[in-house]
Every structure is written in structure tokens, then in C-alpha cells.
N, C-alpha and C positions, 0 to 999 in steps of 0.2 A: 517535481512530478508535474503532471499536467496542471494547467491553470484550473485547478479544482478547488474548492473544498471549504467548508466548515459545516455544518449540518443544516438540514432543514431546521429553521431556527427554533422550531418547537421542541427539538430533541434535547436541548442543551445538556452538554456532556459532563459526566461525572465519573466517579471511579470506575475502573474496568481493567481487564487484562486480556491477554491473548489465550489464556487457558480456560479452565472450568468446563469440562465436558458435560457436567451435570446441570449447569445453570447458564442462562444467557448473560454474558457480560454486558455492562453498560457501554454506550458509545464513548469514544475517545476523541481527542483533538489531534488532527494531523496538520503539521506545518511542512510545506513542501517548497524547496528551492530548485528551480530549473537552472542548470549550470553547464557552461562550456569549458572543456579542459583547455588549459593553456598549452602552448607549443611544447612538445616533448613529454608531456605528462600523461600518465595512464590512469585508468580507474583504480588499479592496484595501489598507486601512489596515494590516492585520496583515501582509500580504505585503510592503509597503514597509518595515516594521520588520524583518521576518525577513530580507529580502534586503539590508538596510542595516546597522543597529547589531548585530543578532544575527550576521549573516554576518561582520562585522568582528571580533566577539568570537571566533568560531570560528577565523578566520584568525590572529588575534593569538596565540592559545593553541595553535595548531597541532593542533587537534582533528580526528580522523579520523572524519568523519560527513557525512551528507547529510540535508537537511531539506526537507520539503514541507508545504504547507497544503492540506488537503482541504476544499473548500467544498461543503456539502451542497446537492444539487439535488433529488433525489427519493429519500428514504430511508424504509424500512419500519420500523414498531415491532418490537422495543423499542429500536432504535438511532437513532430519528429526532429526539431532543431536541437534541443539539449542533448549533450553527450551523456550526462548523468543527472540524476535527481537525488538531492540530499533530503531525506525524509525523517522528521522528528515526530514521535508520537508522545502525547501527554495524557494521563488519565483524566485530568480536569483542567479548566481554564486557570485555576489557581496555580497549578503546577507549571503551566505555560508562562504565566506572568512572573513567577519566581525565577524560572530559568532565564527569561528575558532580562530581568533586573541584574542577575548574576553575570550574564554575558556582557551587558553594557558596562558594568562596573569593573569586571575583572578579566574579560575575555579578549583584550586587544592583542596579546601576544599570539594566542592560538588563531585568532581571526586573521592576523597578518600571514601566518603560515598557510592557512586555507586559501587566501587570496593569491599566493604565489603559485598555487596549483590549478585554480579554476576561477572563472568569472561567473557570478550568479546574480540573478535579478532579485527583486523583492519577493518575499514568500507569499504563497497562497495558503489558505487554510481550508480544512474539510472536516466534516463529521466522518467518523470511521467506526464501523460496527461489524461484529462477527455475524456471518450469515451461513451457519453450518458449523463444522468442526474447526478447532484452532489449528494453526500450522505447526508442524514439528520444528524443534530447534535444529538449525544447521547454519554453518557460517556462510555458505553460498547456496542459493536456491534459484531455480527457474521460477519466473513469476509472469503470469499474463494478466492483462486487464482488458475487460470488455467495456468500451466507452459507449454508453447507451442512451437512446432517446425512447421514452415510453410511447407505445402505440396508442391511438385514441381509445379512451375508455378504461385505460389501465392506470394504476397508481404505484407508488413506491412499495406499498404493502403487497401488491401482486408480484412485484419484482423480487421482493425479499423472500416470499414463499417459493417462488420459482428457483431462486439461487440456492435455497436450502435443499430443494428437491434434487437439483443438479449435483450438489455436493454429496448428498447421500448416495445417489446413483453412481457417481464416479468412484467413491470410496468402496462401494460394494464390488464394482467391477475390478478394481486393482487389488482388493484384499488388503488395503492399507489405509492411511489417512493423509489427505491433503487438506490445507486450510482454505476457507472461503470467507471473504469479507466484502463489504460494500463501502464506497465513498459516496457522500452526498454533497453536492456543490453548495458553496456559500459565497464568502467574501471574494470578489474578483474572479469568479469562475462561471461565467455564463456559457451557454452553448450546448450543454448536455444535461441529462436528468440524473444519472448516477454512473459510477464506475464499479464493476464487479471484478474483484481480484481473486485469483486462485494461485496458490504457491505451496510447494512441498519439496521433499527430497528429490534430487535429480532422477533417480531410478523410478520413483512413483510418478513424477510428472511425465516422464517418457511414456510409461504405460497409459496414463490418462490421455495424453495427446494422440497416441496411436488409436485409442478407442474413439476419439473425436474424428480422427482422419478416416477411419473405416465406417463411420456412421453408426456404430453400435450404441453409443450413448444416446444419440438422438432418437433411435428406434425405441429404446427402453423408456425414455421420457414420454414419447408419443403414446406408447402402449399404456402407460400409467395415467394418461389424460392430461399431461402437462404441455402447454404451448408457451413459447417464449413471448413475454409481453412487450418486448422492445426490439428496436433495430439497433444493431451494435457493430462497431469495428473492434478488432482485436489486436493488441500490441504485446510484444514479448520483451521482457527485461531479465537481467541477471541481478538478483538481490543479494547484497553483501551485508551481513550483520556487523555493526560497529560498536553499538552500545546496547547491552541487554541487562535487564534487571529482573 
């Protein structure tokens, strides 16, 4: 994913999940690899390996993690070079280090298969938290990220409140639920203040994006007294679920 991520270091991450409509999940750890597909390889080939051999490895070693492949659709510079981003989520740092140890000791065969498909750099890490409703389960979902810089006088708390208001407004408009999350930059990820992620079922995301296109969402937010606290660029990906627990 972008060169993002581990949390504002005061958040440090503990157990959490993508669910829980009734309570706020704790932040998680996101590990993101920016990858270039090797000649003749498609994102579908990587997804097949991720949901096959890699998922079997995760299950065999009882690793507590969730994994997605983000396929770039329309991404702005300077984050436009990778073809795909391999994204691992861990409830805690303990879960991350357990997975890292298992991978280094037992993962060489699966790693070799991954390297035949794509070339990846070192991972970046991020804090990852829910900022509204959780995303529904689906094997493939449109996903967009707003890469944001806070305007003077604003804080991450302002941004979180705004993103929750956006999610509530969008879900009311479409009569369904899309998920809303935020990444906060950390190790190796300078250059932006946060990333705001929205993802959901294709039919719901189409409705949501049409409401953005015609300006109706912005009008509702303005009428409710909300002003975006940041300047953002917006990137579109196709998210493929590979490991889910």
C-alpha cells in the first residue's frame, strides 16, 4: 500500500476486529507491501496464491491475521508505481511478531512462489482504525483512499469525527452500509497525516460514488455543519480478500 503506516505512536494497537456495530474496535496493525507484477502475471494469479497456499500457511500455523490484495485502478503520484499492494492486518503487535517468526522459519516455499509472481519492497506499517461502520464481507470490493494533509488548526480527532459523519451520511443516502477506516502514518511513512478508506459491496459503492459525483453528499454534510478538515487526493483500488478470520 502507500508508504504509510503504524499509528500515532500513542495509540499502540491491541485486539480489535472489523465488526462490532455496537462498540468501537481497538486499532490494529497494518503491514503493507508495494509490489510490481512480474511479466505475464495478473492480480488474479496473486489472489489465487494468497487465498490458496498462503491462506493454508496461515491456517496451519494458527496465525491471527487478515490479508487483502489491493489492485491499483486509478492512483495519483507519488503512490502510483505499484501494480498491487499486499496488505496484512494484525490485531496486536504480538500477533505480528508471531506471524513474522513463523514466516521466517517455515515460509520459504510459499515465499518463493510469491516471488515468481511479483517483486515487492520492504513493508511499511500503519495504525488502522474503524471510523464509522465496518465493511461488509465480500471477496472483491471497490475501495478508495483519501490521502490527506490536515489544514491548519485541525487534528486527527477532527478528522476522525468528520470521517464518521461522512460514513453516516453516505450510508443513509444509499440505504445500506459501506465501511469507513483510517490509517495513521508511522514507520517509514512521512508526507501525509492520514489516509481515509471507504469500501463496500460494488453496488453500494456505485451508489455512493454517484452521490459524490452529483454533489449531494457534500451538500448534506455542509447543511449539517461539517467542513472537511484536510486537503486530500483520492485513489481507487480493487480489494481482493485472501485470508479472513
